[in-house]
Every structure is written in C-alpha cells, then in structure tokens.
mmCIF file as gemmi writes it, N, C-alpha and C atoms, coordinates in Angstrom:
data_model
loop_
_atom_site.group_PDB
_atom_site.id
_atom_site.type_symbol
_atom_site.label_atom_id
_atom_site.label_alt_id
_atom_site.label_comp_id
_atom_site.label_asym_id
_atom_site.label_entity_id
_atom_site.label_seq_id
_atom_site.pdbx_PDB_ins_code
_atom_site.Cartn_x
_atom_site.Cartn_y
_atom_site.Cartn_z
_atom_site.occupancy
_atom_site.B_iso_or_equiv
_atom_site.pdbx_formal_charge
_atom_site.auth_seq_id
_atom_site.auth_asym_id
_atom_site.pdbx_PDB_model_num
ATOM 1 N N . MET Axp A 1 ? 96.229 -108.857 41.531 1 0 ? 1 A 1
ATOM 2 C CA . MET Axp A 1 ? 97.223 -109.029 42.393 1 0 ? 1 A 1
ATOM 3 C C . MET Axp A 1 ? 96.558 -109.433 43.68 1 0 ? 1 A 1
ATOM 4 N N . SER Axp A 2 ? 97.19 -110.643 44.115 1 0 ? 2 A 1
ATOM 5 C CA . SER Axp A 2 ? 96.727 -111.106 45.455 1 0 ? 2 A 1
ATOM 6 C C . SER Axp A 2 ? 97.421 -110.343 46.711 1 0 ? 2 A 1
ATOM 7 N N . PHE Axp A 3 ? 96.548 -109.918 47.468 1 0 ? 3 A 1
ATOM 8 C CA . PHE Axp A 3 ? 97.132 -109.4 48.72 1 0 ? 3 A 1
ATOM 9 C C . PHE Axp A 3 ? 96.21 -109.562 50.069 1 0 ? 3 A 1
ATOM 10 N N . PHE Axp A 4 ? 96.779 -109.153 51.252 1 0 ? 4 A 1
ATOM 11 C CA . PHE Axp A 4 ? 96.072 -109.237 52.386 1 0 ? 4 A 1
ATOM 12 C C . PHE Axp A 4 ? 96.547 -108.069 53.304 1 0 ? 4 A 1
ATOM 13 N N . THR Axp A 5 ? 95.595 -107.603 54.255 1 0 ? 5 A 1
ATOM 14 C CA . THR Axp A 5 ? 95.825 -106.306 55 1 0 ? 5 A 1
ATOM 15 C C . THR Axp A 5 ? 96.5 -106.827 56.157 1 0 ? 5 A 1
ATOM 16 N N . TRP Axp A 6 ? 97.712 -106.105 56.47 1 0 ? 6 A 1
ATOM 17 C CA . TRP Axp A 6 ? 98.531 -106.48 57.767 1 0 ? 6 A 1
ATOM 18 C C . TRP Axp A 6 ? 97.927 -105.397 58.515 1 0 ? 6 A 1
ATOM 19 N N . LYS Axp A 7 ? 97.604 -105.98 59.77 1 0 ? 7 A 1
ATOM 20 C CA . LYS Axp A 7 ? 97.023 -105.306 60.787 1 0 ? 7 A 1
ATOM 21 C C . LYS Axp A 7 ? 97.662 -105.753 61.895 1 0 ? 7 A 1
ATOM 22 N N . ASP Axp A 8 ? 98.427 -104.628 62.732 1 0 ? 8 A 1
ATOM 23 C CA . ASP Axp A 8 ? 99.086 -105.074 63.968 1 0 ? 8 A 1
ATOM 24 C C . ASP Axp A 8 ? 98.287 -104.574 65.163 1 0 ? 8 A 1
ATOM 25 N N . LYS Axp A 9 ? 97.663 -105.476 65.907 1 0 ? 9 A 1
ATOM 26 C CA . LYS Axp A 9 ? 96.602 -105.222 66.778 1 0 ? 9 A 1
ATOM 27 C C . LYS Axp A 9 ? 97.179 -105.785 68.174 1 0 ? 9 A 1
ATOM 28 N N . GLY Axp A 10 ? 98.177 -105.368 68.584 1 0 ? 10 A 1
ATOM 29 C CA . GLY Axp A 10 ? 98.917 -106.024 69.703 1 0 ? 10 A 1
ATOM 30 C C . GLY Axp A 10 ? 99.697 -107.041 69.657 1 0 ? 10 A 1
ATOM 31 N N . LEU Axp A 11 ? 100.64 -106.913 68.981 1 0 ? 11 A 1
ATOM 32 C CA . LEU Axp A 11 ? 101.765 -108.133 68.216 1 0 ? 11 A 1
ATOM 33 C C . LEU Axp A 11 ? 102.249 -108.696 69.661 1 0 ? 11 A 1
ATOM 34 N N . THR Axp A 12 ? 102.447 -107.944 70.538 1 0 ? 12 A 1
ATOM 35 C CA . THR Axp A 12 ? 102.977 -108.39 71.916 1 0 ? 12 A 1
ATOM 36 C C . THR Axp A 12 ? 102.001 -108.256 73.005 1 0 ? 12 A 1
ATOM 37 N N . SER Axp A 13 ? 100.689 -108.191 73.018 1 0 ? 13 A 1
ATOM 38 C CA . SER Axp A 13 ? 99.956 -107.852 74.018 1 0 ? 13 A 1
ATOM 39 C C . SER Axp A 13 ? 99.729 -109.217 74.977 1 0 ? 13 A 1
ATOM 40 N N . ASP Axp A 14 ? 100.218 -110.276 74.54 1 0 ? 14 A 1
ATOM 41 C CA . ASP Axp A 14 ? 99.946 -111.458 75.099 1 0 ? 14 A 1
ATOM 42 C C . ASP Axp A 14 ? 101.285 -111.822 75.865 1 0 ? 14 A 1
ATOM 43 N N . CYS Axp A 15 ? 102.382 -111.112 75.758 1 0 ? 15 A 1
ATOM 44 C CA . CYS Axp A 15 ? 103.8 -111.261 76.269 1 0 ? 15 A 1
ATOM 45 C C . CYS Axp A 15 ? 103.674 -111.058 77.76 1 0 ? 15 A 1
ATOM 46 N N . VAL Axp A 16 ? 104.431 -111.725 78.447 1 0 ? 16 A 1
ATOM 47 C CA . VAL Axp A 16 ? 104.608 -111.42 80.016 1 0 ? 16 A 1
ATOM 48 C C . VAL Axp A 16 ? 106.027 -111.103 80.22 1 0 ? 16 A 1
ATOM 49 N N . SER Axp A 17 ? 106.956 -111.066 79.444 1 0 ? 17 A 1
ATOM 50 C CA . SER Axp A 17 ? 108.23 -110.457 79.764 1 0 ? 17 A 1
ATOM 51 C C . SER Axp A 17 ? 108.873 -109.742 78.415 1 0 ? 17 A 1
ATOM 52 N N . LEU Axp A 18 ? 109.929 -109.002 78.966 1 0 ? 18 A 1
ATOM 53 C CA . LEU Axp A 18 ? 110.594 -108.321 77.649 1 0 ? 18 A 1
ATOM 54 C C . LEU Axp A 18 ? 111.354 -109.346 76.69 1 0 ? 18 A 1
ATOM 55 N N . GLU Axp A 19 ? 111.774 -110.325 77.3 1 0 ? 19 A 1
ATOM 56 C CA . GLU Axp A 19 ? 112.28 -111.504 76.524 1 0 ? 19 A 1
ATOM 57 C C . GLU Axp A 19 ? 111.281 -112.189 75.596 1 0 ? 19 A 1
ATOM 58 N N . ALA Axp A 20 ? 110.149 -112.302 75.948 1 0 ? 20 A 1
ATOM 59 C CA . ALA Axp A 20 ? 109.068 -112.949 75.391 1 0 ? 20 A 1
ATOM 60 C C . ALA Axp A 20 ? 108.61 -111.773 74.109 1 0 ? 20 A 1
ATOM 61 N N . MET Axp A 21 ? 108.635 -110.607 74.466 1 0 ? 21 A 1
ATOM 62 C CA . MET Axp A 21 ? 108.48 -109.28 73.512 1 0 ? 21 A 1
ATOM 63 C C . MET Axp A 21 ? 109.488 -109.606 72.484 1 0 ? 21 A 1
ATOM 64 N N . ALA Axp A 22 ? 110.887 -109.336 73.004 1 0 ? 22 A 1
ATOM 65 C CA . ALA Axp A 22 ? 111.847 -109.551 71.794 1 0 ? 22 A 1
ATOM 66 C C . ALA Axp A 22 ? 111.86 -110.864 70.946 1 0 ? 22 A 1
ATOM 67 N N . SER Axp A 23 ? 111.449 -111.866 71.332 1 0 ? 23 A 1
ATOM 68 C CA . SER Axp A 23 ? 111.21 -113.122 70.616 1 0 ? 23 A 1
ATOM 69 C C . SER Axp A 23 ? 110.177 -113.015 69.569 1 0 ? 23 A 1
ATOM 70 N N . ARG Axp A 24 ? 109.061 -112.141 70.074 1 0 ? 24 A 1
ATOM 71 C CA . ARG Axp A 24 ? 107.967 -112.212 69.044 1 0 ? 24 A 1
ATOM 72 C C . ARG Axp A 24 ? 108.317 -111.079 67.881 1 0 ? 24 A 1
ATOM 73 N N . PHE Axp A 25 ? 109.166 -109.985 68.354 1 0 ? 25 A 1
ATOM 74 C CA . PHE Axp A 25 ? 109.32 -109.238 67.091 1 0 ? 25 A 1
ATOM 75 C C . PHE Axp A 25 ? 110.451 -109.852 66.423 1 0 ? 25 A 1
ATOM 76 N N . GLU Axp A 26 ? 111.452 -110.792 66.849 1 0 ? 26 A 1
ATOM 77 C CA . GLU Axp A 26 ? 112.348 -111.456 65.986 1 0 ? 26 A 1
ATOM 78 C C . GLU Axp A 26 ? 111.607 -112.358 65.217 1 0 ? 26 A 1
ATOM 79 N N . GLU Axp A 27 ? 110.599 -113.176 65.577 1 0 ? 27 A 1
ATOM 80 C CA . GLU Axp A 27 ? 109.778 -114.011 64.713 1 0 ? 27 A 1
ATOM 81 C C . GLU Axp A 27 ? 109.238 -113.492 63.612 1 0 ? 27 A 1
ATOM 82 N N . THR Axp A 28 ? 108.635 -112.277 63.954 1 0 ? 28 A 1
ATOM 83 C CA . THR Axp A 28 ? 108.059 -111.284 62.997 1 0 ? 28 A 1
ATOM 84 C C . THR Axp A 28 ? 108.997 -110.933 61.887 1 0 ? 28 A 1
ATOM 85 N N . ALA Axp A 29 ? 110.058 -110.355 62.409 1 0 ? 29 A 1
ATOM 86 C CA . ALA Axp A 29 ? 111.149 -109.749 61.405 1 0 ? 29 A 1
ATOM 87 C C . ALA Axp A 29 ? 111.629 -110.937 60.452 1 0 ? 29 A 1
ATOM 88 N N . ASN Axp A 30 ? 111.827 -112.11 61.101 1 0 ? 30 A 1
ATOM 89 C CA . ASN Axp A 30 ? 112.253 -113.235 60.093 1 0 ? 30 A 1
ATOM 90 C C . ASN Axp A 30 ? 111.153 -113.604 59.11 1 0 ? 30 A 1
ATOM 91 N N . LEU Axp A 31 ? 109.977 -113.533 59.503 1 0 ? 31 A 1
ATOM 92 C CA . LEU Axp A 31 ? 108.886 -113.762 58.556 1 0 ? 31 A 1
ATOM 93 C C . LEU Axp A 31 ? 108.815 -112.916 57.46 1 0 ? 31 A 1
ATOM 94 N N . MET Axp A 32 ? 108.806 -111.498 57.729 1 0 ? 32 A 1
ATOM 95 C CA . MET Axp A 32 ? 108.869 -110.444 56.837 1 0 ? 32 A 1
ATOM 96 C C . MET Axp A 32 ? 109.926 -110.584 55.972 1 0 ? 32 A 1
ATOM 97 N N . LYS Axp A 33 ? 111.306 -110.977 56.483 1 0 ? 33 A 1
ATOM 98 C CA . LYS Axp A 33 ? 112.41 -111.12 55.715 1 0 ? 33 A 1
ATOM 99 C C . LYS Axp A 33 ? 112.141 -112.265 54.587 1 0 ? 33 A 1
ATOM 100 N N . LYS Axp A 34 ? 111.484 -113.416 55.078 1 0 ? 34 A 1
ATOM 101 C CA . LYS Axp A 34 ? 111.403 -114.56 54.3 1 0 ? 34 A 1
ATOM 102 C C . LYS Axp A 34 ? 110.248 -114.177 53.095 1 0 ? 34 A 1
ATOM 103 N N . LEU Axp A 35 ? 109.21 -113.341 53.527 1 0 ? 35 A 1
ATOM 104 C CA . LEU Axp A 35 ? 108.277 -112.946 52.344 1 0 ? 35 A 1
ATOM 105 C C . LEU Axp A 35 ? 108.979 -112.032 51.42 1 0 ? 35 A 1
ATOM 106 N N . SER Axp A 36 ? 109.744 -111.201 51.972 1 0 ? 36 A 1
ATOM 107 C CA . SER Axp A 36 ? 110.434 -110.095 50.834 1 0 ? 36 A 1
ATOM 108 C C . SER Axp A 36 ? 111.131 -111.035 49.873 1 0 ? 36 A 1
ATOM 109 N N . LYS Axp A 37 ? 111.976 -112.14 50.479 1 0 ? 37 A 1
ATOM 110 C CA . LYS Axp A 37 ? 112.767 -112.895 49.504 1 0 ? 37 A 1
ATOM 111 C C . LYS Axp A 37 ? 112.012 -113.672 48.488 1 0 ? 37 A 1
ATOM 112 N N . LYS Axp A 38 ? 110.73 -113.943 48.822 1 0 ? 38 A 1
ATOM 113 C CA . LYS Axp A 38 ? 109.791 -114.768 48.06 1 0 ? 38 A 1
ATOM 114 C C . LYS Axp A 38 ? 109.117 -113.607 47.028 1 0 ? 38 A 1
ATOM 115 N N . GLY Axp A 39 ? 109.245 -112.359 47.027 1 0 ? 39 A 1
ATOM 116 C CA . GLY Axp A 39 ? 108.842 -111.424 46.132 1 0 ? 39 A 1
ATOM 117 C C . GLY Axp A 39 ? 107.707 -110.545 46.604 1 0 ? 39 A 1
ATOM 118 N N . PHE Axp A 40 ? 107.215 -110.898 47.915 1 0 ? 40 A 1
ATOM 119 C CA . PHE Axp A 40 ? 105.971 -110.149 48.438 1 0 ? 40 A 1
ATOM 120 C C . PHE Axp A 40 ? 106.671 -108.735 48.717 1 0 ? 40 A 1
ATOM 121 N N . LYS Axp A 41 ? 105.597 -107.669 48.529 1 0 ? 41 A 1
ATOM 122 C CA . LYS Axp A 41 ? 105.851 -106.45 48.786 1 0 ? 41 A 1
ATOM 123 C C . LYS Axp A 41 ? 104.934 -105.766 49.635 1 0 ? 41 A 1
ATOM 124 N N . LEU Axp A 42 ? 105.237 -104.565 50.313 1 0 ? 42 A 1
ATOM 125 C CA . LEU Axp A 42 ? 104.203 -103.74 51.002 1 0 ? 42 A 1
ATOM 126 C C . LEU Axp A 42 ? 103.778 -102.73 50.217 1 0 ? 42 A 1
ATOM 127 N N . LYS Axp A 43 ? 102.542 -102.539 50.16 1 0 ? 43 A 1
ATOM 128 C CA . LYS Axp A 43 ? 101.847 -101.335 49.432 1 0 ? 43 A 1
ATOM 129 C C . LYS Axp A 43 ? 101.032 -100.827 50.455 1 0 ? 43 A 1
ATOM 130 N N . LYS Axp A 44 ? 101.041 -99.311 50.656 1 0 ? 44 A 1
ATOM 131 C CA . LYS Axp A 44 ? 100.374 -98.548 51.515 1 0 ? 44 A 1
ATOM 132 C C . LYS Axp A 44 ? 99.044 -98.104 50.511 1 0 ? 44 A 1
ATOM 133 N N . TYR Axp A 45 ? 97.934 -98.307 51.236 1 0 ? 45 A 1
ATOM 134 C CA . TYR Axp A 45 ? 96.752 -97.839 50.449 1 0 ? 45 A 1
ATOM 135 C C . TYR Axp A 45 ? 95.843 -97.381 51.536 1 0 ? 45 A 1
ATOM 136 N N . LYS Axp A 46 ? 95.527 -95.942 51.359 1 0 ? 46 A 1
ATOM 137 C CA . LYS Axp A 46 ? 94.801 -95.303 52.214 1 0 ? 46 A 1
ATOM 138 C C . LYS Axp A 46 ? 95.578 -95.346 53.821 1 0 ? 46 A 1
ATOM 139 N N . GLU Axp A 47 ? 94.749 -95.998 54.588 1 0 ? 47 A 1
ATOM 140 C CA . GLU Axp A 47 ? 95.34 -96.282 56.184 1 0 ? 47 A 1
ATOM 141 C C . GLU Axp A 47 ? 95.962 -97.56 56.234 1 0 ? 47 A 1
ATOM 142 N N . ASN Axp A 48 ? 95.844 -98.466 55.232 1 0 ? 48 A 1
ATOM 143 C CA . ASN Axp A 48 ? 96.292 -99.848 55.517 1 0 ? 48 A 1
ATOM 144 C C . ASN Axp A 48 ? 97.603 -100.074 54.792 1 0 ? 48 A 1
ATOM 145 N N . GLN Axp A 49 ? 98.155 -101.21 55.285 1 0 ? 49 A 1
ATOM 146 C CA . GLN Axp A 49 ? 99.356 -101.653 54.622 1 0 ? 49 A 1
ATOM 147 C C . GLN Axp A 49 ? 98.874 -103.103 54.201 1 0 ? 49 A 1
ATOM 148 N N . LEU Axp A 50 ? 99.136 -103.371 52.835 1 0 ? 50 A 1
ATOM 149 C CA . LEU Axp A 50 ? 98.729 -104.29 52.095 1 0 ? 50 A 1
ATOM 150 C C . LEU Axp A 50 ? 100.036 -105.161 51.764 1 0 ? 50 A 1
ATOM 151 N N . ILE Axp A 51 ? 100.126 -106.657 52.277 1 0 ? 51 A 1
ATOM 152 C CA . ILE Axp A 51 ? 101.035 -107.552 51.611 1 0 ? 51 A 1
ATOM 153 C C . ILE Axp A 51 ? 100.68 -108.012 50.319 1 0 ? 51 A 1
ATOM 154 N N . ILE Axp A 52 ? 101.556 -107.884 49.359 1 0 ? 52 A 1
ATOM 155 C CA . ILE Axp A 52 ? 101.092 -108.207 47.949 1 0 ? 52 A 1
ATOM 156 C C . ILE Axp A 52 ? 101.918 -109.099 47.258 1 0 ? 52 A 1
ATOM 157 N N . HIS Axp A 53 ? 101.422 -109.866 46.262 1 0 ? 53 A 1
ATOM 158 C CA . HIS Axp A 53 ? 102.43 -110.608 45.591 1 0 ? 53 A 1
ATOM 159 C C . HIS Axp A 53 ? 101.728 -110.567 44.061 1 0 ? 53 A 1
ATOM 160 N N . SER Axp A 54 ? 102.434 -110.459 42.932 1 0 ? 54 A 1
ATOM 161 C CA . SER Axp A 54 ? 102.115 -110.474 41.699 1 0 ? 54 A 1
ATOM 162 C C . SER Axp A 54 ? 101.635 -112.032 41.354 1 0 ? 54 A 1
ATOM 163 N N . ASP Axp A 55 ? 102.308 -112.995 41.812 1 0 ? 55 A 1
ATOM 164 C CA . ASP Axp A 55 ? 102.013 -114.383 41.435 1 0 ? 55 A 1
ATOM 165 C C . ASP Axp A 55 ? 100.945 -115.079 42.518 1 0 ? 55 A 1
ATOM 166 N N . PRO Axp A 56 ? 99.667 -115.367 42.074 1 0 ? 56 A 1
ATOM 167 C CA . PRO Axp A 56 ? 99.031 -115.862 42.844 1 0 ? 56 A 1
ATOM 168 C C . PRO Axp A 56 ? 99.239 -117.457 43.284 1 0 ? 56 A 1
ATOM 169 N N . ASP Axp A 57 ? 99.945 -117.931 42.658 1 0 ? 57 A 1
ATOM 170 C CA . ASP Axp A 57 ? 100.427 -119.32 43.084 1 0 ? 57 A 1
ATOM 171 C C . ASP Axp A 57 ? 101.279 -119.306 44.163 1 0 ? 57 A 1
ATOM 172 N N . ILE Axp A 58 ? 102.355 -118.328 44.231 1 0 ? 58 A 1
ATOM 173 C CA . ILE Axp A 58 ? 103.201 -118.109 45.322 1 0 ? 58 A 1
ATOM 174 C C . ILE Axp A 58 ? 102.5 -117.785 46.498 1 0 ? 58 A 1
ATOM 175 N N . PHE Axp A 59 ? 101.529 -116.85 46.448 1 0 ? 59 A 1
ATOM 176 C CA . PHE Axp A 59 ? 100.55 -116.318 47.358 1 0 ? 59 A 1
ATOM 177 C C . PHE Axp A 59 ? 100.06 -117.348 48.079 1 0 ? 59 A 1
ATOM 178 N N . ASP Axp A 60 ? 99.343 -118.3 47.267 1 0 ? 60 A 1
ATOM 179 C CA . ASP Axp A 60 ? 98.386 -119.431 47.673 1 0 ? 60 A 1
ATOM 180 C C . ASP Axp A 60 ? 99.498 -120.616 48.46 1 0 ? 60 A 1
ATOM 181 N N . GLU Axp A 61 ? 100.708 -120.663 47.829 1 0 ? 61 A 1
ATOM 182 C CA . GLU Axp A 61 ? 101.53 -121.665 48.543 1 0 ? 61 A 1
ATOM 183 C C . GLU Axp A 61 ? 101.99 -121.358 50.068 1 0 ? 61 A 1
ATOM 184 N N . TRP Axp A 62 ? 101.875 -119.952 50.512 1 0 ? 62 A 1
ATOM 185 C CA . TRP Axp A 62 ? 101.994 -119.551 51.719 1 0 ? 62 A 1
ATOM 186 C C . TRP Axp A 62 ? 100.848 -119.834 52.61 1 0 ? 62 A 1
ATOM 187 N N . GLY Axp A 63 ? 99.786 -120.136 52.028 1 0 ? 63 A 1
ATOM 188 C CA . GLY Axp A 63 ? 98.55 -120.294 52.63 1 0 ? 63 A 1
ATOM 189 C C . GLY Axp A 63 ? 97.576 -119.256 52.971 1 0 ? 63 A 1
ATOM 190 N N . PHE Axp A 64 ? 98.035 -117.972 52.149 1 0 ? 64 A 1
ATOM 191 C CA . PHE Axp A 64 ? 97.317 -116.767 52.431 1 0 ? 64 A 1
ATOM 192 C C . PHE Axp A 64 ? 96.143 -116.956 51.877 1 0 ? 64 A 1
ATOM 193 N N . ILE Axp A 65 ? 94.977 -116.025 52.291 1 0 ? 65 A 1
ATOM 194 C CA . ILE Axp A 65 ? 93.683 -115.904 51.544 1 0 ? 65 A 1
ATOM 195 C C . ILE Axp A 65 ? 93.642 -114.448 50.883 1 0 ? 65 A 1
ATOM 196 N N . SER Axp A 66 ? 93.569 -114.429 49.863 1 0 ? 66 A 1
ATOM 197 C CA . SER Axp A 66 ? 93.543 -113.066 48.941 1 0 ? 66 A 1
ATOM 198 C C . SER Axp A 66 ? 92.301 -112.378 49.286 1 0 ? 66 A 1
ATOM 199 N N . GLU Axp A 67 ? 92.18 -111.104 49.446 1 0 ? 67 A 1
ATOM 200 C CA . GLU Axp A 67 ? 91.13 -110.086 49.858 1 0 ? 67 A 1
ATOM 201 C C . GLU Axp A 67 ? 90.732 -109.406 48.603 1 0 ? 67 A 1
ATOM 202 N N . GLU Axp A 68 ? 91.322 -109.854 47.446 1 0 ? 68 A 1
ATOM 203 C CA . GLU Axp A 68 ? 90.732 -109.384 46.158 1 0 ? 68 A 1
ATOM 204 C C . GLU Axp A 68 ? 89.221 -109.724 46.07 1 0 ? 68 A 1
ATOM 205 N N . ARG Axp A 69 ? 88.609 -108.558 45.466 1 0 ? 69 A 1
ATOM 206 C CA . ARG Axp A 69 ? 87.204 -108.834 45.023 1 0 ? 69 A 1
ATOM 207 C C . ARG Axp A 69 ? 86.873 -110.136 44.367 1 0 ? 69 A 1
ATOM 208 N N . PRO Axp A 70 ? 85.718 -110.617 44.549 1 0 ? 70 A 1
ATOM 209 C CA . PRO Axp A 70 ? 85.517 -111.919 43.987 1 0 ? 70 A 1
ATOM 210 C C . PRO Axp A 70 ? 85.536 -112.017 42.52 1 0 ? 70 A 1
ATOM 211 N N . PHE Axp A 71 ? 85 -110.762 41.924 1 0 ? 71 A 1
ATOM 212 C CA . PHE Axp A 71 ? 85.129 -110.695 40.383 1 0 ? 71 A 1
ATOM 213 C C . PHE Axp A 71 ? 86.471 -110.824 39.922 1 0 ? 71 A 1
ATOM 214 N N . LYS Axp A 72 ? 87.513 -110.455 40.766 1 0 ? 72 A 1
ATOM 215 C CA . LYS Axp A 72 ? 88.944 -110.45 40.264 1 0 ? 72 A 1
ATOM 216 C C . LYS Axp A 72 ? 89.683 -111.829 40.437 1 0 ? 72 A 1
ATOM 217 N N . GLN Axp A 73 ? 89.168 -112.612 41.51 1 0 ? 73 A 1
ATOM 218 C CA . GLN Axp A 73 ? 89.449 -113.852 41.498 1 0 ? 73 A 1
ATOM 219 C C . GLN Axp A 73 ? 88.951 -114.467 40.533 1 0 ? 73 A 1
ATOM 220 N N . LEU Axp A 74 ? 87.665 -114.451 40.276 1 0 ? 74 A 1
ATOM 221 C CA . LEU Axp A 74 ? 87.201 -115.387 39.322 1 0 ? 74 A 1
ATOM 222 C C . LEU Axp A 74 ? 87.636 -115.083 37.696 1 0 ? 74 A 1
ATOM 223 N N . SER Axp A 75 ? 88.271 -114.019 37.578 1 0 ? 75 A 1
ATOM 224 C CA . SER Axp A 75 ? 88.839 -113.731 36.237 1 0 ? 75 A 1
ATOM 225 C C . SER Axp A 75 ? 89.845 -114.849 36.111 1 0 ? 75 A 1
ATOM 226 N N . LEU Axp A 76 ? 90.48 -115.071 37.101 1 0 ? 76 A 1
ATOM 227 C CA . LEU Axp A 76 ? 91.562 -116.102 37.029 1 0 ? 76 A 1
ATOM 228 C C . LEU Axp A 76 ? 91.232 -117.486 36.546 1 0 ? 76 A 1
ATOM 229 N N . ILE Axp A 77 ? 90.104 -117.673 36.683 1 0 ? 77 A 1
ATOM 230 C CA . ILE Axp A 77 ? 89.575 -119.126 36.294 1 0 ? 77 A 1
ATOM 231 C C . ILE Axp A 77 ? 89.401 -119.167 34.745 1 0 ? 77 A 1
ATOM 232 N N . PRO Axp A 78 ? 90.021 -120.278 34.224 1 0 ? 78 A 1
ATOM 233 C CA . PRO Axp A 78 ? 89.77 -120.386 32.625 1 0 ? 78 A 1
ATOM 234 C C . PRO Axp A 78 ? 88.278 -120.48 32.149 1 0 ? 78 A 1
ATOM 235 N N . GLU Axp A 79 ? 87.795 -119.794 31.179 1 0 ? 79 A 1
ATOM 236 C CA . GLU Axp A 79 ? 86.489 -120.289 30.524 1 0 ? 79 A 1
ATOM 237 C C . GLU Axp A 79 ? 86.499 -121.722 30.07 1 0 ? 79 A 1
ATOM 238 N N . ASP Axp A 80 ? 87.596 -122.131 29.505 1 0 ? 80 A 1
ATOM 239 C CA . ASP Axp A 80 ? 87.707 -123.598 29.041 1 0 ? 80 A 1
ATOM 240 C C . ASP Axp A 80 ? 88.185 -124.417 30.107 1 0 ? 80 A 1
ATOM 241 N N . GLU Axp A 81 ? 87.233 -125.216 30.683 1 0 ? 81 A 1
ATOM 242 C CA . GLU Axp A 81 ? 87.575 -126.032 31.96 1 0 ? 81 A 1
ATOM 243 C C . GLU Axp A 81 ? 88.618 -127.024 31.445 1 0 ? 81 A 1
ATOM 244 N N . SER Axp A 82 ? 88.859 -127.369 30.263 1 0 ? 82 A 1
ATOM 245 C CA . SER Axp A 82 ? 89.746 -128.547 29.846 1 0 ? 82 A 1
ATOM 246 C C . SER Axp A 82 ? 91.146 -128.098 30.198 1 0 ? 82 A 1
ATOM 247 N N . LYS Axp A 83 ? 91.166 -126.88 30.288 1 0 ? 83 A 1
ATOM 248 C CA . LYS Axp A 83 ? 92.549 -126.174 30.498 1 0 ? 83 A 1
ATOM 249 C C . LYS Axp A 83 ? 92.945 -126.721 32.214 1 0 ? 83 A 1
ATOM 250 N N . LEU Axp A 84 ? 92.031 -127.056 33.19 1 0 ? 84 A 1
ATOM 251 C CA . LEU Axp A 84 ? 92.173 -127.157 34.316 1 0 ? 84 A 1
ATOM 252 C C . LEU Axp A 84 ? 92.937 -128.544 34.586 1 0 ? 84 A 1
ATOM 253 N N . ASN Axp A 85 ? 94.141 -128.725 35.496 1 0 ? 85 A 1
ATOM 254 C CA . ASN Axp A 85 ? 94.72 -129.794 35.49 1 0 ? 85 A 1
ATOM 255 C C . ASN Axp A 85 ? 94.192 -130.477 36.984 1 0 ? 85 A 1
ATOM 256 N N . PHE Axp A 86 ? 93.225 -131.182 36.783 1 0 ? 86 A 1
ATOM 257 C CA . PHE Axp A 86 ? 92.609 -132.134 38.081 1 0 ? 86 A 1
ATOM 258 C C . PHE Axp A 86 ? 93.131 -133.557 37.84 1 0 ? 86 A 1
C-alpha cells in the first residue's frame, strides 16, 4: 500500500493575516476533499497520520513518493521484464 506521512508543522506559520490563514485552511481542505474523492484514506499509525491509497498508479499520478520500504516497492516490479511497457 502506497503512503506518505502527513506532518503539520506550521501550516499557517508564514501567514501575515487572518485572511491569509483562512485561505491556507481552505486550500488545504479542498486538497483533502479531492484526495478523498480519488480514494485516498487516512490511517493512524502510532503517533503518525498516513495518507494511503491501495492503487500505486493513482498514488503516482498525484506525484507523491511512497514511504513504503524498498523491498515492498520492489515487489511491484515484475520478474519478467518483457511485461514492462517501455
């Protein structure tokens, strides 16, 4: 399962007004809604919030980099390279 960790480290720390803060929250909310509509889910793991998707192609379409362990990512590569569409 492809995933990345959501870390909120000052989403609005660079904002200089309440209007700027509101805009930032709205932008973030719109992004989260779009992700949800595309099948992304939130998974709590220990102290982290992971944004996950079961389809690695959709995950890649959004430009995200999976934090899966390398051996899990490599297991997605077919043994028979003739199956690759280059």
